[in-house]
VEXSE-432803 format. One line per 10 residues: number of its first residue (from 1); their letters; for each residue x, y, z of C-alpha. Coordinates in steps of 0.25 Angstrom, whole numbers, always signed. Example, Ala and Ser with C-alpha at 12.3 -4.5 7.8 and 13.67 -1.06 7.14 Angstrom:
<marros>
1 = as = +49,-18,+31  +55,-4,+29
</marros>
This chain:
<marros>
1 = mrivgllgll = +49,+501,+284  +58,+494,+276  +49,+494,+264  +48,+509,+263  +67,+509,+266  +66,+502,+253  +60,+510,+246  +69,+519,+248  +81,+512,+247  +73,+510,+232
11 = lalsgcaser = +71,+522,+226  +83,+527,+231  +92,+517,+223  +83,+519,+211  +86,+533,+211  +70,+536,+212  +72,+545,+225  +85,+551,+220  +84,+567,+217  +88,+571,+203
21 = siafiyypnh = +98,+581,+198  +103,+590,+187  +117,+595,+186  +120,+605,+176  +136,+607,+175  +141,+620,+165  +151,+629,+164  +146,+645,+166  +158,+650,+156  +157,+637,+146
31 = pgdqfpktsq = +157,+647,+133  +148,+633,+125  +133,+635,+124  +127,+619,+123  +124,+618,+139  +112,+622,+144  +111,+637,+151  +113,+639,+166  +99,+646,+162  +92,+633,+157
41 = faaeaqkecg = +97,+623,+167  +84,+626,+175  +75,+623,+163  +85,+608,+160  +85,+606,+176  +68,+606,+176  +69,+598,+163  +76,+585,+169  +71,+588,+183  +55,+587,+172
51 = ryglvavhdw = +62,+574,+168  +56,+568,+183  +47,+577,+188  +57,+584,+195  +60,+600,+195  +73,+605,+195  +79,+613,+207  +92,+620,+206  +99,+616,+215  +115,+621,+215
61 = esvtdfqrvr = +126,+625,+206  +141,+621,+208  +154,+628,+202  +163,+617,+200  +177,+618,+195  +179,+623,+178  +168,+633,+184  +158,+621,+182  +144,+624,+188  +136,+615,+191
71 = sfwrcvpr = +122,+619,+193  +113,+609,+197  +97,+606,+199  +88,+596,+207  +75,+589,+202  +64,+589,+213  +52,+587,+210  +39,+596,+208
</marros>
């Protein structure tokens, strides 16, 4: 049992057991076109999660001060 606990602790500390997530921060009323559009967030998230063999799933969005919106995506196993 000690060995299993030790291996679990090592995985948690090394980052192998941590969950991956992606956050996009944008201003909906910003006139510039330097950043991807909100419709392109899914493709960008899929590309980033695909690097690790995972699939992106939209988690939630939040509106913060100054009308800034954060869109969160989780990377989950296929």
